[in-house]
VOKEZA-138653 format. One record per atom (N, C-alpha, C, O): x, y, z; atom name. Coordinates in Angstrom, 2 decimals, padded with zeros to 5 digits. Example, Ala and Ser with C-alpha at 12.3 -4.5 7.8 and 13.67 -1.06 7.14 Angstrom:
BEGIN
<atom u="013.19" v="-005.69" w="007.80" atome="N"/>
<atom u="012.30" v="-004.50" w="007.80" atome="CA"/>
<atom u="013.20" v="-003.30" w="007.80" atome="C"/>
<atom u="014.24" v="-003.32" w="008.46" atome="O"/>
<atom u="012.85" v="-002.25" w="007.08" atome="N"/>
<atom u="013.67" v="-001.06" w="007.14" atome="CA"/>
<atom u="012.90" v="000.03" w="007.87" atome="C"/>
<atom u="013.41" v="001.14" w="008.04" atome="O"/>
! end
This chain:
BEGIN
<atom u="000.84" v="-001.19" w="000.00" atome="N"/>
<atom u="000.00" v="000.00" w="000.00" atome="CA"/>
<atom u="000.88" v="001.24" w="000.00" atome="C"/>
<atom u="001.66" v="001.46" w="000.93" atome="O"/>
<atom u="000.76" v="002.04" w="-001.03" atome="N"/>
<atom u="001.55" v="003.26" w="-001.15" atome="CA"/>
<atom u="000.65" v="004.45" w="-000.84" atome="C"/>
<atom u="-000.45" v="004.57" w="-001.38" atome="O"/>
<atom u="001.13" v="005.33" w="000.05" atome="N"/>
<atom u="000.36" v="006.52" w="000.42" atome="CA"/>
<atom u="001.07" v="007.75" w="-000.12" atome="C"/>
<atom u="002.29" v="007.74" w="-000.29" atome="O"/>
<atom u="000.32" v="008.78" w="-000.37" atome="N"/>
<atom u="000.95" v="010.01" w="-000.85" atome="CA"/>
<atom u="001.56" v="010.77" w="000.33" atome="C"/>
<atom u="001.31" v="010.47" w="001.49" atome="O"/>
<atom u="002.36" v="011.73" w="-000.01" atome="N"/>
<atom u="003.11" v="012.48" w="001.00" atome="CA"/>
<atom u="002.18" v="013.18" w="001.99" atome="C"/>
<atom u="002.44" v="013.15" w="003.19" atome="O"/>
<atom u="001.12" v="013.78" w="001.53" atome="N"/>
<atom u="000.19" v="014.51" w="002.41" atome="CA"/>
<atom u="-000.45" v="013.56" w="003.44" atome="C"/>
<atom u="-000.57" v="013.91" w="004.61" atome="O"/>
<atom u="-000.84" v="012.39" w="003.00" atome="N"/>
<atom u="-001.44" v="011.41" w="003.91" atome="CA"/>
<atom u="-000.43" v="010.96" w="004.96" atome="C"/>
<atom u="-000.78" v="010.78" w="006.12" atome="O"/>
<atom u="000.81" v="010.78" w="004.54" atome="N"/>
<atom u="001.85" v="010.38" w="005.49" atome="CA"/>
<atom u="002.14" v="011.48" w="006.52" atome="C"/>
<atom u="002.36" v="011.19" w="007.70" atome="O"/>
<atom u="002.13" v="012.72" w="006.07" atome="N"/>
<atom u="002.36" v="013.83" w="007.01" atome="CA"/>
<atom u="001.22" v="013.94" w="008.02" atome="C"/>
<atom u="001.45" v="014.23" w="009.19" atome="O"/>
<atom u="000.00" v="013.73" w="007.57" atome="N"/>
<atom u="-001.16" v="013.76" w="008.48" atome="CA"/>
<atom u="-001.05" v="012.62" w="009.48" atome="C"/>
<atom u="-001.28" v="012.82" w="010.68" atome="O"/>
<atom u="-000.70" v="011.44" w="009.01" atome="N"/>
<atom u="-000.55" v="010.28" w="009.91" atome="CA"/>
<atom u="000.57" v="010.52" w="010.92" atome="C"/>
<atom u="000.43" v="010.17" w="012.09" atome="O"/>
<atom u="001.67" v="011.11" w="010.47" atome="N"/>
<atom u="002.79" v="011.43" w="011.35" atome="CA"/>
<atom u="002.34" v="012.38" w="012.46" atome="C"/>
<atom u="002.68" v="012.16" w="013.63" atome="O"/>
<atom u="001.59" v="013.42" w="012.11" atome="N"/>
<atom u="001.11" v="014.38" w="013.11" atome="CA"/>
<atom u="000.19" v="013.69" w="014.12" atome="C"/>
<atom u="000.25" v="013.98" w="015.32" atome="O"/>
<atom u="-000.67" v="012.79" w="013.64" atome="N"/>
<atom u="-001.56" v="012.04" w="014.54" atome="CA"/>
<atom u="-000.77" v="011.18" w="015.51" atome="C"/>
<atom u="-001.08" v="011.13" w="016.70" atome="O"/>
<atom u="000.25" v="010.50" w="015.01" atome="N"/>
<atom u="001.08" v="009.64" w="015.85" atome="CA"/>
<atom u="001.87" v="010.46" w="016.89" atome="C"/>
<atom u="002.02" v="010.05" w="018.04" atome="O"/>
<atom u="002.37" v="011.62" w="016.46" atome="N"/>
<atom u="003.10" v="012.49" w="017.39" atome="CA"/>
<atom u="002.19" v="012.97" w="018.51" atome="C"/>
<atom u="002.61" v="013.05" w="019.67" atome="O"/>
<atom u="000.95" v="013.30" w="018.18" atome="N"/>
<atom u="-000.01" v="013.73" w="019.20" atome="CA"/>
<atom u="-000.35" v="012.58" w="020.15" atome="C"/>
<atom u="-000.44" v="012.77" w="021.36" atome="O"/>
<atom u="-000.52" v="011.40" w="019.59" atome="N"/>
<atom u="-000.80" v="010.22" w="020.43" atome="CA"/>
<atom u="000.37" v="009.95" w="021.37" atome="C"/>
<atom u="000.16" v="009.60" w="022.54" atome="O"/>
<atom u="001.59" v="010.10" w="020.88" atome="N"/>
<atom u="002.78" v="009.90" w="021.71" atome="CA"/>
<atom u="002.84" v="010.93" w="022.84" atome="C"/>
<atom u="003.21" v="010.59" w="023.97" atome="O"/>
<atom u="002.48" v="012.18" w="022.55" atome="N"/>
<atom u="002.44" v="013.21" w="023.60" atome="CA"/>
<atom u="001.43" v="012.83" w="024.68" atome="C"/>
<atom u="001.70" v="013.00" w="025.87" atome="O"/>
<atom u="000.29" v="012.32" w="024.27" atome="N"/>
<atom u="-000.74" v="011.92" w="025.23" atome="CA"/>
<atom u="-000.27" v="010.75" w="026.09" atome="C"/>
<atom u="-000.51" v="010.73" w="027.30" atome="O"/>
<atom u="000.40" v="009.78" w="025.48" atome="N"/>
<atom u="000.92" v="008.63" w="026.23" atome="CA"/>
<atom u="001.99" v="009.10" w="027.21" atome="C"/>
<atom u="002.01" v="008.66" w="028.36" atome="O"/>
<atom u="002.89" v="009.98" w="026.77" atome="N"/>
<atom u="003.93" v="010.50" w="027.66" atome="CA"/>
<atom u="003.34" v="011.25" w="028.84" atome="C"/>
<atom u="003.82" v="011.13" w="029.97" atome="O"/>
<atom u="002.29" v="012.03" w="028.60" atome="N"/>
<atom u="001.63" v="012.77" w="029.68" atome="CA"/>
<atom u="001.00" v="011.80" w="030.68" atome="C"/>
<atom u="001.08" v="012.01" w="031.89" atome="O"/>
<atom u="000.37" v="010.76" w="030.18" atome="N"/>
<atom u="-000.23" v="009.74" w="031.06" atome="CA"/>
<atom u="000.84" v="009.04" w="031.89" atome="C"/>
<atom u="000.63" v="008.79" w="033.07" atome="O"/>
<atom u="001.97" v="008.73" w="031.28" atome="N"/>
<atom u="003.07" v="008.09" w="032.01" atome="CA"/>
<atom u="003.62" v="009.03" w="033.09" atome="C"/>
<atom u="003.97" v="008.58" w="034.18" atome="O"/>
<atom u="003.70" v="010.31" w="032.78" atome="N"/>
<atom u="004.17" v="011.30" w="033.75" atome="CA"/>
<atom u="003.23" v="011.35" w="034.96" atome="C"/>
<atom u="003.69" v="011.42" w="036.10" atome="O"/>
<atom u="001.94" v="011.30" w="034.72" atome="N"/>
<atom u="000.96" v="011.31" w="035.82" atome="CA"/>
<atom u="001.10" v="010.05" w="036.66" atome="C"/>
<atom u="001.09" v="010.13" w="037.89" atome="O"/>
<atom u="001.24" v="008.89" w="036.01" atome="N"/>
<atom u="001.41" v="007.63" w="036.75" atome="CA"/>
<atom u="002.68" v="007.68" w="037.60" atome="C"/>
<atom u="002.66" v="007.27" w="038.76" atome="O"/>
<atom u="003.77" v="008.19" w="037.04" atome="N"/>
<atom u="005.03" v="008.31" w="037.79" atome="CA"/>
<atom u="004.84" v="009.21" w="039.01" atome="C"/>
<atom u="005.31" v="008.88" w="040.10" atome="O"/>
<atom u="004.16" v="010.33" w="038.84" atome="N"/>
<atom u="003.94" v="011.26" w="039.95" atome="CA"/>
<atom u="003.04" v="010.67" w="041.02" atome="C"/>
<atom u="003.20" v="010.97" w="042.20" atome="O"/>
<atom u="002.09" v="009.83" w="040.62" atome="N"/>
<atom u="001.19" v="009.23" w="041.61" atome="CA"/>
<atom u="001.87" v="008.13" w="042.42" atome="C"/>
<atom u="001.38" v="007.75" w="043.49" atome="O"/>
<atom u="003.00" v="007.60" w="041.93" atome="N"/>
<atom u="003.74" v="006.62" w="042.71" atome="CA"/>
<atom u="004.33" v="007.25" w="043.97" atome="C"/>
<atom u="004.42" v="006.61" w="045.01" atome="O"/>
<atom u="004.72" v="008.51" w="043.87" atome="N"/>
<atom u="005.21" v="009.30" w="045.01" atome="CA"/>
<atom u="004.52" v="010.67" w="044.91" atome="C"/>
<atom u="005.11" v="011.63" w="044.42" atome="O"/>
<atom u="003.27" v="010.75" w="045.40" atome="N"/>
<atom u="002.47" v="011.95" w="045.14" atome="CA"/>
<atom u="002.77" v="013.17" w="046.03" atome="C"/>
<atom u="002.34" v="014.28" w="045.71" atome="O"/>
<atom u="003.49" v="012.98" w="047.13" atome="N"/>
<atom u="003.73" v="014.09" w="048.05" atome="CA"/>
<atom u="005.09" v="014.70" w="047.77" atome="C"/>
<atom u="006.10" v="013.99" w="047.71" atome="O"/>
<atom u="005.13" v="016.03" w="047.61" atome="N"/>
<atom u="006.35" v="016.71" w="047.21" atome="CA"/>
<atom u="006.67" v="017.83" w="048.20" atome="C"/>
<atom u="005.86" v="018.74" w="048.41" atome="O"/>
<atom u="007.86" v="017.76" w="048.80" atome="N"/>
<atom u="008.36" v="018.82" w="049.68" atome="CA"/>
<atom u="009.33" v="019.67" w="048.86" atome="C"/>
<atom u="010.20" v="019.15" w="048.16" atome="O"/>
<atom u="009.16" v="021.00" w="048.94" atome="N"/>
<atom u="009.95" v="021.93" w="048.13" atome="CA"/>
<atom u="010.59" v="022.99" w="048.98" atome="C"/>
<atom u="010.05" v="023.39" w="050.02" atome="O"/>
<atom u="011.74" v="023.46" w="048.53" atome="N"/>
<atom u="012.37" v="024.63" w="049.13" atome="CA"/>
<atom u="012.71" v="025.58" w="047.99" atome="C"/>
<atom u="013.24" v="025.18" w="046.95" atome="O"/>
<atom u="012.40" v="026.84" w="048.20" atome="N"/>
<atom u="012.73" v="027.87" w="047.23" atome="CA"/>
<atom u="013.75" v="028.79" w="047.89" atome="C"/>
<atom u="013.47" v="029.41" w="048.92" atome="O"/>
<atom u="014.94" v="028.88" w="047.31" atome="N"/>
<atom u="016.03" v="029.65" w="047.90" atome="CA"/>
<atom u="016.70" v="030.48" w="046.82" atome="C"/>
<atom u="016.48" v="030.29" w="045.62" atome="O"/>
<atom u="017.53" v="031.41" w="047.27" atome="N"/>
<atom u="018.28" v="032.24" w="046.33" atome="CA"/>
<atom u="019.13" v="031.38" w="045.40" atome="C"/>
<atom u="019.33" v="031.72" w="044.24" atome="O"/>
<atom u="019.62" v="030.25" w="045.92" atome="N"/>
<atom u="020.48" v="029.37" w="045.13" atome="CA"/>
<atom u="019.72" v="028.46" w="044.18" atome="C"/>
<atom u="020.33" v="027.75" w="043.38" atome="O"/>
<atom u="018.38" v="028.46" w="044.26" atome="N"/>
<atom u="017.59" v="027.64" w="043.35" atome="CA"/>
<atom u="016.38" v="027.03" w="044.00" atome="C"/>
<atom u="016.04" v="027.34" w="045.14" atome="O"/>
<atom u="015.74" v="026.15" w="043.26" atome="N"/>
<atom u="014.53" v="025.47" w="043.71" atome="CA"/>
<atom u="014.85" v="023.98" w="043.80" atome="C"/>
<atom u="015.39" v="023.39" w="042.87" atome="O"/>
<atom u="014.51" v="023.38" w="044.95" atome="N"/>
<atom u="014.81" v="021.98" w="045.16" atome="CA"/>
<atom u="013.57" v="021.26" w="045.68" atome="C"/>
<atom u="012.77" v="021.85" w="046.40" atome="O"/>
<atom u="013.41" v="020.00" w="045.31" atome="N"/>
<atom u="012.25" v="019.26" w="045.77" atome="CA"/>
<atom u="012.57" v="017.77" w="045.85" atome="C"/>
<atom u="013.49" v="017.27" w="045.21" atome="O"/>
<atom u="011.77" v="017.08" w="046.66" atome="N"/>
<atom u="011.85" v="015.62" w="046.77" atome="CA"/>
<atom u="010.44" v="015.07" w="046.83" atome="C"/>
<atom u="009.57" v="015.66" w="047.48" atome="O"/>
<atom u="010.21" v="013.94" w="046.16" atome="N"/>
<atom u="008.90" v="013.29" w="046.15" atome="CA"/>
<atom u="008.91" v="012.10" w="047.11" atome="C"/>
<atom u="009.92" v="011.41" w="047.25" atome="O"/>
<atom u="007.75" v="011.87" w="047.76" atome="N"/>
<atom u="007.61" v="010.80" w="048.75" atome="CA"/>
<atom u="006.31" v="010.06" w="048.56" atome="C"/>
<atom u="005.35" v="010.59" w="048.00" atome="O"/>
<atom u="006.29" v="008.80" w="049.03" atome="N"/>
<atom u="005.08" v="007.99" w="048.95" atome="CA"/>
<atom u="004.05" v="008.40" w="049.98" atome="C"/>
<atom u="002.85" v="008.31" w="049.72" atome="O"/>
<atom u="004.51" v="008.86" w="051.16" atome="N"/>
<atom u="003.56" v="009.21" w="052.22" atome="CA"/>
<atom u="003.67" v="010.68" w="052.59" atome="C"/>
<atom u="004.72" v="011.30" w="052.44" atome="O"/>
<atom u="002.57" v="011.22" w="053.07" atome="N"/>
<atom u="002.55" v="012.61" w="053.51" atome="CA"/>
<atom u="003.47" v="012.79" w="054.72" atome="C"/>
<atom u="004.11" v="013.83" w="054.86" atome="O"/>
<atom u="003.53" v="011.80" w="055.58" atome="N"/>
<atom u="004.38" v="011.88" w="056.78" atome="CA"/>
<atom u="005.85" v="012.07" w="056.39" atome="C"/>
<atom u="006.54" v="012.90" w="056.98" atome="O"/>
<atom u="006.33" v="011.29" w="055.42" atome="N"/>
<atom u="007.71" v="011.41" w="054.97" atome="CA"/>
<atom u="007.96" v="012.81" w="054.38" atome="C"/>
<atom u="009.00" v="013.42" w="054.63" atome="O"/>
<atom u="007.01" v="013.29" w="053.60" atome="N"/>
<atom u="007.17" v="014.60" w="052.96" atome="CA"/>
<atom u="007.16" v="015.71" w="054.01" atome="C"/>
<atom u="007.93" v="016.67" w="053.89" atome="O"/>
<atom u="006.31" v="015.61" w="055.01" atome="N"/>
<atom u="006.26" v="016.63" w="056.07" atome="CA"/>
<atom u="007.56" v="016.64" w="056.88" atome="C"/>
<atom u="008.01" v="017.70" w="057.33" atome="O"/>
<atom u="008.17" v="015.48" w="057.07" atome="N"/>
<atom u="009.45" v="015.41" w="057.77" atome="CA"/>
<atom u="010.50" v="016.20" w="056.99" atome="C"/>
<atom u="011.26" v="016.97" w="057.57" atome="O"/>
<atom u="010.55" v="016.00" w="055.68" atome="N"/>
<atom u="011.50" v="016.72" w="054.83" atome="CA"/>
<atom u="011.16" v="018.21" w="054.80" atome="C"/>
<atom u="012.07" v="019.05" w="054.80" atome="O"/>
<atom u="009.87" v="018.55" w="054.79" atome="N"/>
<atom u="009.45" v="019.95" w="054.82" atome="CA"/>
<atom u="009.98" v="020.63" w="056.09" atome="C"/>
<atom u="010.50" v="021.75" w="056.03" atome="O"/>
<atom u="009.85" v="019.96" w="057.24" atome="N"/>
<atom u="010.36" v="020.52" w="058.50" atome="CA"/>
<atom u="011.89" v="020.67" w="058.45" atome="C"/>
<atom u="012.44" v="021.64" w="058.99" atome="O"/>
<atom u="012.55" v="019.71" w="057.80" atome="N"/>
<atom u="014.01" v="019.82" w="057.66" atome="CA"/>
<atom u="014.37" v="021.04" w="056.82" atome="C"/>
<atom u="015.26" v="021.81" w="057.18" atome="O"/>
<atom u="013.67" v="021.22" w="055.69" atome="N"/>
<atom u="013.91" v="022.40" w="054.85" atome="CA"/>
<atom u="013.63" v="023.69" w="055.63" atome="C"/>
<atom u="014.38" v="024.67" w="055.51" atome="O"/>
<atom u="012.55" v="023.70" w="056.42" atome="N"/>
<atom u="012.16" v="024.90" w="057.16" atome="CA"/>
<atom u="013.11" v="025.23" w="058.30" atome="C"/>
<atom u="013.12" v="026.36" w="058.79" atome="O"/>
<atom u="013.91" v="024.27" w="058.73" atome="N"/>
<atom u="014.83" v="024.51" w="059.84" atome="CA"/>
<atom u="016.10" v="025.23" w="059.39" atome="C"/>
<atom u="016.93" v="025.60" w="060.22" atome="O"/>
<atom u="016.25" v="025.44" w="058.10" atome="N"/>
<atom u="017.46" v="026.05" w="057.57" atome="CA"/>
<atom u="017.18" v="027.46" w="057.04" atome="C"/>
<atom u="016.35" v="027.65" w="056.16" atome="O"/>
<atom u="017.89" v="028.43" w="057.61" atome="N"/>
<atom u="017.74" v="029.81" w="057.12" atome="CA"/>
<atom u="018.37" v="029.96" w="055.75" atome="C"/>
<atom u="017.90" v="030.72" w="054.90" atome="O"/>
<atom u="019.46" v="029.21" w="055.54" atome="N"/>
<atom u="020.13" v="029.21" w="054.25" atome="CA"/>
<atom u="020.11" v="027.79" w="053.70" atome="C"/>
<atom u="020.33" v="026.83" w="054.43" atome="O"/>
<atom u="019.86" v="027.67" w="052.42" atome="N"/>
<atom u="019.83" v="026.35" w="051.78" atome="CA"/>
<atom u="020.79" v="026.38" w="050.61" atome="C"/>
<atom u="020.65" v="027.18" w="049.69" atome="O"/>
<atom u="021.77" v="025.50" w="050.65" atome="N"/>
<atom u="022.83" v="025.44" w="049.62" atome="CA"/>
<atom u="023.43" v="026.82" w="049.36" atome="C"/>
<atom u="023.54" v="027.27" w="048.22" atome="O"/>
<atom u="023.80" v="027.48" w="050.43" atome="N"/>
<atom u="024.48" v="028.79" w="050.41" atome="CA"/>
<atom u="023.62" v="029.92" w="049.86" atome="C"/>
<atom u="024.15" v="030.94" w="049.43" atome="O"/>
<atom u="022.32" v="029.76" w="049.88" atome="N"/>
<atom u="021.42" v="030.83" w="049.44" atome="CA"/>
<atom u="020.31" v="031.01" w="050.45" atome="C"/>
<atom u="019.88" v="030.04" w="051.08" atome="O"/>
<atom u="019.84" v="032.23" w="050.61" atome="N"/>
<atom u="018.76" v="032.53" w="051.55" atome="CA"/>
<atom u="017.53" v="031.68" w="051.22" atome="C"/>
<atom u="017.10" v="031.62" w="050.07" atome="O"/>
<atom u="016.98" v="031.04" w="052.23" atome="N"/>
<atom u="015.78" v="030.22" w="052.08" atome="CA"/>
<atom u="014.57" v="031.15" w="052.07" atome="C"/>
<atom u="014.23" v="031.73" w="053.09" atome="O"/>
<atom u="013.91" v="031.29" w="050.91" atome="N"/>
<atom u="012.74" v="032.17" w="050.78" atome="CA"/>
<atom u="011.49" v="031.56" w="051.41" atome="C"/>
<atom u="010.68" v="032.27" w="052.00" atome="O"/>
<atom u="011.35" v="030.25" w="051.28" atome="N"/>
<atom u="010.18" v="029.58" w="051.83" atome="CA"/>
<atom u="010.13" v="028.13" w="051.40" atome="C"/>
<atom u="010.80" v="027.71" w="050.46" atome="O"/>
<atom u="009.30" v="027.37" w="052.13" atome="N"/>
<atom u="009.13" v="025.95" w="051.82" atome="CA"/>
<atom u="007.65" v="025.66" w="051.66" atome="C"/>
<atom u="006.80" v="026.36" w="052.21" atome="O"/>
<atom u="007.35" v="024.61" w="050.89" atome="N"/>
<atom u="005.95" v="024.25" w="050.71" atome="CA"/>
<atom u="005.81" v="022.78" w="050.37" atome="C"/>
<atom u="006.75" v="022.12" w="049.93" atome="O"/>
<atom u="004.61" v="022.29" w="050.60" atome="N"/>
<atom u="004.28" v="020.89" w="050.38" atome="CA"/>
<atom u="003.05" v="020.83" w="049.49" atome="C"/>
<atom u="002.07" v="021.53" w="049.72" atome="O"/>
<atom u="003.11" v="019.98" w="048.47" atome="N"/>
<atom u="001.92" v="019.77" w="047.64" atome="CA"/>
<atom u="001.77" v="018.30" w="047.32" atome="C"/>
<atom u="002.68" v="017.49" w="047.53" atome="O"/>
<atom u="000.60" v="017.97" w="046.80" atome="N"/>
<atom u="000.27" v="016.60" w="046.43" atome="CA"/>
<atom u="-000.18" v="016.57" w="044.97" atome="C"/>
<atom u="-000.94" v="017.43" w="044.53" atome="O"/>
<atom u="000.30" v="015.58" w="044.24" atome="N"/>
<atom u="-000.17" v="015.36" w="042.87" atome="CA"/>
<atom u="-001.54" v="014.69" w="042.92" atome="C"/>
<atom u="-001.74" v="013.74" w="043.68" atome="O"/>
<atom u="-002.48" v="015.17" w="042.12" atome="N"/>
<atom u="-003.80" v="014.55" w="042.00" atome="CA"/>
<atom u="-003.84" v="013.67" w="040.75" atome="C"/>
<atom u="-002.98" v="013.76" w="039.88" atome="O"/>
<atom u="-004.86" v="012.82" w="040.68" atome="N"/>
<atom u="-004.96" v="011.87" w="039.57" atome="CA"/>
<atom u="-005.15" v="012.54" w="038.21" atome="C"/>
<atom u="-004.84" v="011.95" w="037.18" atome="O"/>
<atom u="-005.65" v="013.77" w="038.20" atome="N"/>
<atom u="-005.84" v="014.47" w="036.93" atome="CA"/>
<atom u="-004.58" v="015.24" w="036.51" atome="C"/>
<atom u="-004.58" v="015.92" w="035.48" atome="O"/>
<atom u="-003.50" v="015.13" w="037.31" atome="N"/>
<atom u="-002.24" v="015.79" w="036.97" atome="CA"/>
<atom u="-002.08" v="017.17" w="037.59" atome="C"/>
<atom u="-001.05" v="017.81" w="037.41" atome="O"/>
<atom u="-003.09" v="017.63" w="038.33" atome="N"/>
<atom u="-003.00" v="018.93" w="039.01" atome="CA"/>
<atom u="-002.27" v="018.77" w="040.33" atome="C"/>
<atom u="-002.14" v="017.67" w="040.86" atome="O"/>
<atom u="-001.79" v="019.90" w="040.85" atome="N"/>
<atom u="-001.12" v="019.93" w="042.14" atome="CA"/>
<atom u="-002.03" v="020.57" w="043.18" atome="C"/>
<atom u="-002.68" v="021.58" w="042.90" atome="O"/>
<atom u="-002.08" v="019.99" w="044.37" atome="N"/>
<atom u="-002.88" v="020.52" w="045.48" atome="CA"/>
<atom u="-001.94" v="020.99" w="046.58" atome="C"/>
<atom u="-001.23" v="020.18" w="047.18" atome="O"/>
<atom u="-001.92" v="022.29" w="046.84" atome="N"/>
<atom u="-001.06" v="022.86" w="047.86" atome="CA"/>
<atom u="-001.56" v="022.45" w="049.24" atome="C"/>
<atom u="-002.73" v="022.66" w="049.56" atome="O"/>
<atom u="-000.68" v="021.85" w="050.06" atome="N"/>
<atom u="-001.06" v="021.39" w="051.39" atome="CA"/>
<atom u="-000.55" v="022.32" w="052.49" atome="C"/>
<atom u="-001.22" v="022.50" w="053.50" atome="O"/>
<atom u="000.63" v="022.90" w="052.30" atome="N"/>
<atom u="001.19" v="023.78" w="053.33" atome="CA"/>
<atom u="002.25" v="024.69" w="052.73" atome="C"/>
<atom u="002.98" v="024.30" w="051.82" atome="O"/>
<atom u="002.33" v="025.91" w="053.26" atome="N"/>
<atom u="003.35" v="026.87" w="052.88" atome="CA"/>
<atom u="003.94" v="027.48" w="054.14" atome="C"/>
<atom u="003.21" v="027.84" w="055.06" atome="O"/>
<atom u="005.27" v="027.59" w="054.20" atome="N"/>
<atom u="005.95" v="028.22" w="055.32" atome="CA"/>
<atom u="006.89" v="029.28" w="054.77" atome="C"/>
<atom u="007.95" v="028.94" w="054.26" atome="O"/>
<atom u="006.51" v="030.57" w="054.85" atome="N"/>
<atom u="007.42" v="031.64" w="054.41" atome="CA"/>
<atom u="008.65" v="031.68" w="055.32" atome="C"/>
<atom u="008.54" v="031.49" w="056.53" atome="O"/>
<atom u="009.80" v="031.93" w="054.74" atome="N"/>
<atom u="011.04" v="031.98" w="055.52" atome="CA"/>
<atom u="011.69" v="033.35" w="055.33" atome="C"/>
<atom u="011.42" v="034.27" w="056.11" atome="O"/>
<atom u="012.52" v="033.50" w="054.33" atome="N"/>
<atom u="013.28" v="034.73" w="054.10" atome="CA"/>
<atom u="012.47" v="035.84" w="053.45" atome="C"/>
<atom u="012.93" v="036.98" w="053.40" atome="O"/>
<atom u="011.28" v="035.53" w="052.97" atome="N"/>
<atom u="010.40" v="036.53" w="052.35" atome="CA"/>
<atom u="009.02" v="036.40" w="052.96" atome="C"/>
<atom u="008.40" v="035.33" w="052.91" atome="O"/>
<atom u="008.53" v="037.48" w="053.54" atome="N"/>
<atom u="007.21" v="037.44" w="054.18" atome="CA"/>
<atom u="006.10" v="037.24" w="053.15" atome="C"/>
<atom u="005.07" v="036.65" w="053.45" atome="O"/>
<atom u="006.32" v="037.72" w="051.94" atome="N"/>
<atom u="005.31" v="037.62" w="050.88" atome="CA"/>
<atom u="005.53" v="036.41" w="049.99" atome="C"/>
<atom u="005.09" v="036.39" w="048.84" atome="O"/>
<atom u="006.21" v="035.39" w="050.49" atome="N"/>
<atom u="006.53" v="034.19" w="049.71" atome="CA"/>
<atom u="005.27" v="033.50" w="049.23" atome="C"/>
<atom u="004.35" v="033.24" w="050.01" atome="O"/>
<atom u="005.23" v="033.21" w="047.95" atome="N"/>
<atom u="004.13" v="032.46" w="047.32" atome="CA"/>
<atom u="004.75" v="031.32" w="046.53" atome="C"/>
<atom u="005.62" v="031.55" w="045.70" atome="O"/>
<atom u="004.31" v="030.08" w="046.77" atome="N"/>
<atom u="004.88" v="028.96" w="046.02" atome="CA"/>
<atom u="004.48" v="028.99" w="044.55" atome="C"/>
<atom u="003.41" v="029.48" w="044.18" atome="O"/>
<atom u="005.36" v="028.45" w="043.72" atome="N"/>
<atom u="005.10" v="028.37" w="042.29" atome="CA"/>
<atom u="004.68" v="026.95" w="041.96" atome="C"/>
<atom u="005.50" v="026.04" w="041.96" atome="O"/>
<atom u="003.39" v="026.76" w="041.69" atome="N"/>
<atom u="002.88" v="025.43" w="041.39" atome="CA"/>
<atom u="002.72" v="025.17" w="039.88" atome="C"/>
<atom u="002.11" v="024.17" w="039.49" atome="O"/>
<atom u="003.26" v="026.03" w="039.07" atome="N"/>
<atom u="003.10" v="025.81" w="037.62" atome="CA"/>
<atom u="004.09" v="024.81" w="037.08" atome="C"/>
<atom u="004.08" v="024.52" w="035.88" atome="O"/>
! end
């Protein structure tokens, strides 16, 4: 079966879109394996760790919050969120540190 170039390009675009959808689904499954994420936002950068349980993540959150400086940079704030089954993030806790107006970036 020989197809013309236009048909092949359309099929290629369809397959690429299907692959994007599969990759997004795999990303969601991976995040749900360890849905709780503890984050620190500091002058030196943004760092996070994922955990299977909320208890483990809260322990790491408290560790992050105990440090005024993180990796040689001022600790702006720490936060905890959970991945939901639809791929959205649910903010569970925020602790401002070096900035009173600290807002976590969930994008």
